N, C-alpha and C positions, 0 to 999 in steps of 0.2 A: 710634190707631195710635200707634207711637212715636218716637224720634228715634234716630240711635245712639249719643249723650249718654246716652237712658234705656236702654240694652240692657243693662249690669247690674245696675240694679234691677231691669229685667223678668225677667231669667235669674232667678237667687233668687228669688221669686217664684212661675216655672213649676217649679222645681224645689223647693219646701216644696208647692206642691198637687201634683203629681203625683207626691212619696214616700207626703205623706198618703193619695190616692184609690192609687194602686199599691199600698203594702201592705193598707188597707180590702180591695181587690178580693182580695189573694191569700188572707187571711184567709178574705174569704167562696168562696173556692175557683174564683173565676170567671177567675183566671190560674195558672200556674202559674210556678215562679222565670223562666223564657227568654222569658216572656210579660212577668211583671214587670218586669223592668230593658228588654227593648225597647220597651214598652211609655212606658216612662219616658222612655226619649228620645227619641221621636216625639213624646208630652206635650209636651216639653218646646219641641221645634220645634214646634208647632205652637203652643202660645200663646206666644212670641217671635215666631212671624211673623202670625197673625191676632189676635194678644190673645184676651181672656176668652171674644171671642160666637167665633171658630174655635175654643177648646179644650171650648164648651158644646157643638157638634155633631160633635166627635169622641169628646165621653163619649156623647152622647145612642147616638150608632152603638154604642157599645163596652157598652153598660148593654141593648139593645134587641136587637141582638145577640146577647147572653150568654143572657137571658132566654129569648129565642128557641130557644139551643138547649136550654135546661135545661128548657125546656117540656117537659110530660111526659114524659120520660125515660126512664122505666121502657116506656113503649108502645114509643117509636123505639127503644129495647135490643130487646125484642122481635121486632122488623122486623128487629132487625137493621141500622138507620140512625143511630143515636146518635152522636154523636162520642165520640171514646175521652177517658179521662179525667174522664168526668163531665161533658164541656162546658167544661173550661177552655181555656182559653187559653192558647199558646206560640207561639216566636218564628214556627215555622213559618205560623202565623194572623196575626200582625202585621206579617211581610214581605206574606204575599200581599194582606192588607187594606188598607193605610194604608203602603206605600214610596210609592207615586203620592202620596198627599196627605201625607206627610213632605216630600220631594222640593219640591213646590206651596210648602209653606211654609219650607223654607230659601231659593229662585229668591225669594218675597215678602221676606223679610230683604237679600236684595241688590238684589233691584231699584227704581226709584225709584218717588218714592209714586207718582206717576201713575200706574205700571204694574200697583199692585195687586192692584185693585179683578179685575180676570181673573184673576190666578192666585187668589184666593181662589172665585172661578165653577168653575175648574177643581176646587180642592182640592172644593168641595161637591158637585159632579158623580161627583168621584172616590168618595165620601163613600156617596153617592147609591147609585151603583152596587152598594158593596159593601155595603148594608144592604137592597138590591134582592136583593141575588142571599139573602143569607141567610135572609132572610124566605123567598122563596118558597120555597128548600130543607127548612132546617126544619120550616114550614108546611103545605107541599105535603105532605110525604113523607106528613104527619097527613089532613090532608083531601081532597086531590087524590084522585077516586073512577079517574081515568083518564089515567093518564100513557104521553108516547110520544117516540119518538127525532124529533127537528125534521126531519133530513133526508131519514129512509125512511120516517116516521109510524109504525114499527112501535110495537106497544103493548110497552111494558117494566111493569119493577116500581119501584114505589118505591125512588129511591134510584140508579136505574143512574144512572151517569155521564151528564149530556147530557139527562137526562130532562126532559122540562117537563109540568106539567099544568097546565086552565085554571086551577087555585084559585090552584094555586102563584103563577101568573105573577100574577095578579091583584092576589094578596095583596103581591108584591114590588115590582108596578108602583106600589100603593099606597100603600109603603113609601117609595118610592124620592121619589112626591109630597111627602110631608110632611116629609119631611128640606128636599127645597128647599123647601119653605115655610119650614121654621123655619130656611133660612138667610139667605131674607126677613126674618125678623122680628131675628135680629141680628146681620145682617152690621154693620161700620164701617164702611161705606162710602156717605154720605149720596148719595143720587142714583144708583146707579154698579149699582145691583142689586133692581132692577126686576120686574115678569110676565116680562117679557122672558128675563132671568137665571133665571126661574125655569121657566120652558119647556124652556129649554137645556139648565138641567141636570137635567130630568125625561126629558126625551127623549133624553143625551148616557146615561144610566144605561141607558134602557131598550133601547138598539141593543149598547149593551156587552153588556149581559146574553142580550143572543140571539146575538150572534156567539158571545157563548163555549158557549153553551147549542147551538152547531153544531157547536163545536171540542170539547167533551165529546162528542156525538154522533158525531163522527168519530174520536175518537181509542178510543170502542167499540166501533166498528166494525172500525179495520184496528190499534189497537195492542196490548198487551198483555195478557192477560188477569189476572196475578196483580198483587194490588193490593197484594200487599206487597213488591211491587219498588224501590228506592231513582228509579231511572227512572223510575217515573211520580208517586213522590211532588213528585219538581223538574220534570217536565211539569206536574202539578197546580198547583205555586206558579209557577212561571211561565204558566203559561196563565193564572191569577190577575190575577198580575202586569197583564198585556200586557190584562188584561180595562177594568183601570181605567184603562192608557194610551191606550185605544180611546176610553172616556169624557171625556180630557181633549183632545183631537185632535180629537173634535165640537164641544168648546167655542172651541175657536179655532179653527175651522174656523165658527161662526156667530156668533162674539164680532168678528170680522175687519173 
């Protein structure tokens, strides 16, 4: 970790790393222009707040999520569940998936050194939640044999808001566990991120995604049916950001 005297140098390194990876991702059509610039902002905050270790976790989430979205894109397009723009990430994706991790990084920058480990755990939990949701959605739509709404147990078609399948849930939870283990492997706080922290991160991700599925099911049952309305897009983004906050709350509850 850094001291405030090292901050200018860390910012320069973070800018260089994020510009290189950001433009490479743009050329590879993993992000659009809005995703490029907003991703650079988040990446710099994470790099400065949690060092290269935190950035490795962020990049792992980004790469795994992007590959999952592009996996069997033609099949998902025929099913009507493919991501728009060929799976490219934009500003809405960055806000929904990394706003909470970015806030954790910012708070860590301003926090006293003894307090930083808990913010790293919260950061990891938010990313594990986001990755679990992405994997369960992108792969669950392909491999889920039966999808249901949790609140009614009504069987619905894959891609329905709030729908879950056993296969997608298992894949998503597995992805969350893997990211929690990755955090355990690279964390910059010796002695502060043990097996207990891995369990907390995985549990927080599972609970947050479970709650999001319930909220999605409620929206499907009682919300407007037109997916093209601006209100739905706003609610979808706010709900995903709220799910990250649920994961962070669970972290602080069990870490306290």
